[in-house]
N, C-alpha and C positions, 0 to 999 in steps of 0.2 A: 723470185723468178719474174721476169718481165715478158710480156707478149703484146702483139699488136692489139689495139683497142677493139677493132672489128672482130678479130678472132676470139678475143676474150668474151665479148658479148654473145657470139655464136655458141661458144662452149657453155655459157651460162643459160642457154636456151631462150635468149631474148628474141631471136628470129634467124632468118637465113642470112647469109653473107651480104646479099644485095639489100635486104631489108635494114640490117643494122648500119650498113654504110650510108644509106639514105637518112636514117635517124641522126647519125653523127653529123653529116654534112648540113642538116637542117638545124643543128644546134640543140637537139633534144637530149644530148648526153653531157653530163658533167663528170669530171674526175677531180676528186678532192675539192668540190665546190666550184670548179672553174669549167665553163663550157669548152668542149674540145670538138673541133670540126674536121680534124684530120683522122681518117680511119686507120692510118698507119702509126698513130701516136703510140709510143712505148709505155704500156701501163703495167704497173707492178701488181702482183697478186695481192688480193685482199684490200685493194684500194677502195676508197669511199666513192661509190658510183650512184648516179641517179639517171633514170630514163623517163623523160617527159614529166619530171618533177617528183617521181616516185623513187624512193631509195631501193637499191638493188642489193640483195645478198650476194656478195662477190666471192664467198669462200668456195674453193675448188675441192677442199677436203672435208668430208662430212661422214658421220657415223650415226646410224639410226637403230633404235630399238622399236620394233613393231609388234603389236599383238595381232597375229594373223587370225582372221576369222575363217570359218569353213567356207568352201566354195570358190576360193581363189587359187589360181596356179602360182607357184613360186617360180616365176620366170621374168625375164626382162620385158618380153612382149609376146603376144600370141594373137593371131589374126581372128580367132573364133571365140576365145574365152577371156574373161577378165583376169588380170594378174594382180599381184600384190603391189606392183608399181603404180597401179591406178589409184592407190590410196595416198600417194605422195604427190606434191607439186611437180609439174613437168621438169623443172630445173634439176631435180635430183637424178632423173634418168639421163638428162642432157650431160651432166658432169660425170656420169658413170658410177653412180651410187647403186650397187648391185647386191642381191642377196648373197649371204655366206651360206652355201649349201642349200638344201631344199627341204621343204615340208610338203607332204602329200596334199592334194587338193582338199581333202576332208579333215586334215590334221590342223589343230589350232595351236595357238601359243606363241612363244618367243621366237622371233625371227630377227636376225642381225643383218643389217645392210651397211656397206661401206664403199667408199671410193678408193680405199687403199688395197690394191691388188695383192701386195706382198702379205699384208695382214690376213686377207681372205685366204690365200694359199696356205699360209702357215697354220691357221686355225683348223683347216680341213685335213692337213697332212696326218696320216695315221700314226706316224712316229711321235707326234706331239701328245697323243693320248688326251685330247681335250674332251672332258666328260660332257654328255648331254643327258638330262634327266627328263623323263616323260611320265605322265600320269595316264594310265590305260584302264579303260573299262572293257571287260571281256564278258563272253556269253555264259560261261560256267565258272564256278569257284576255282580259284587258284589253290595249289597244294604245296606242301613242303618239297615234293618231288620236282615241281616246277622250279622252285628256288634253287635246288641242287643242280638241275639241268642248266639253268642260266649261268650259275657259278662255274660250271665246268666248261661252258662254251658249247655252241650248237652247230652241228653240221647241216648246212643248207645246200640247196642243189648246186650252186655255183661258187660257194666259198664257205669257209668255216668262221662263224661269228665268234669273236673273242669273248672270254668270260665276262659276264655282266651281273650286276647286283639287282636282284628282284626282291621287293618288299611287299608283302600283302597288307593292305590297309584295313583298319577296323570296319566292320559292317558285315555284309553277306559274303565276303571273300572274292567278289568279282572286280574289286578295284586294286590295282597294283601300281607301285612306283618302280620304274626301271632305270638304271644308270648304264649307259653304253659309252664306249670309247670311239666307236666308228660312226659312220653316218651313211651307209650304203642304201641303195634304192629299196624302199619298203622294209628296211631291215627289222625294225621293232615288230611290225605286224607279222613278218615272216618268222621271227623267233617265237612269238606266241603261237603261231600256227604249227610250228614244229613240236610243240608240247600239247597240241590238240585244243587250242583256244582260239576263238575268233575275236579280234579287236573290234569293239563297237564304236568307241571314241578314243582319240589319242590327242594328248595336249602336252606340248613341251614347256617345262617350267624353267629350265636353266640351260645355258650354253656356256660351258667353261665357268668362269667366275661371274658371268652375267646372269642375273635373275630377273624374270619378268616383273615389271613394275605393276603392283596391284592396282594402281590408279589408272592404268590403261585399259579401257574397254576394248572388246574386239573391234579391229579396224582402226584403232587409235595408235599413234606413234609419238616418239619424242627423240631428240638427239641424246647421245650418251653424255654423261657427266665426265669431267676430267678424271675423277677417281675410277669410274668404270673403264674408261679407255686405257688408263695407265695399267690397271690390273690385267686387261686383255692383252695389251702389247707385251707385258711381262710374261704372261702365260705362253704367248706365241714366240717368245725368245727373239723379239725383234732386235736386229743388230747383233744377234748371237749366232 
């Protein structure tokens, strides 16, 4: 795909239309090593670009795994509170790299972000049954009755949560691992509340085939590997 050079640089978050046009006319921009002074120059996607001598990442398609810390909103932007997008370079928001679904402000763990709107939609579609696995710390010990209730599905005030897998982890019984197929607002917390448990901490370990990289500390991120992306697109039945 080709686009005007000035529009390409704006899309990559380099500056406003007038700013990048000025840069181009001043000779500050090179395409494939050659200075280009025409803002209307037809530039191919992923071309080798430099601005004022610095190489520019020209990819318009990006997929990110982020270890979300507590205290950040999962949103593109918010006027009053910090969001997960504040952890990424501004170019990612500029090209439309957005979170796939949401994690509550106090929930930590795996968050996927992508520029691919179709992939985003398919991974969130209930019919795809893309599993999400959470580690939950609750206020009182979990029981076999809780496991059975989760397995049967729980009636909440505004919808019936699908059957989910609950595993009680070794220890004092207050740590559980839960696998859900949906991702509705506060769903996991509400499911625990329905069986009389308050969630103290919640951490997402996996999203579909994607598992949180142990090497990522809270607030850190990296781009997906080709293998991870291939597995996700297959799960999302892209092209199917």
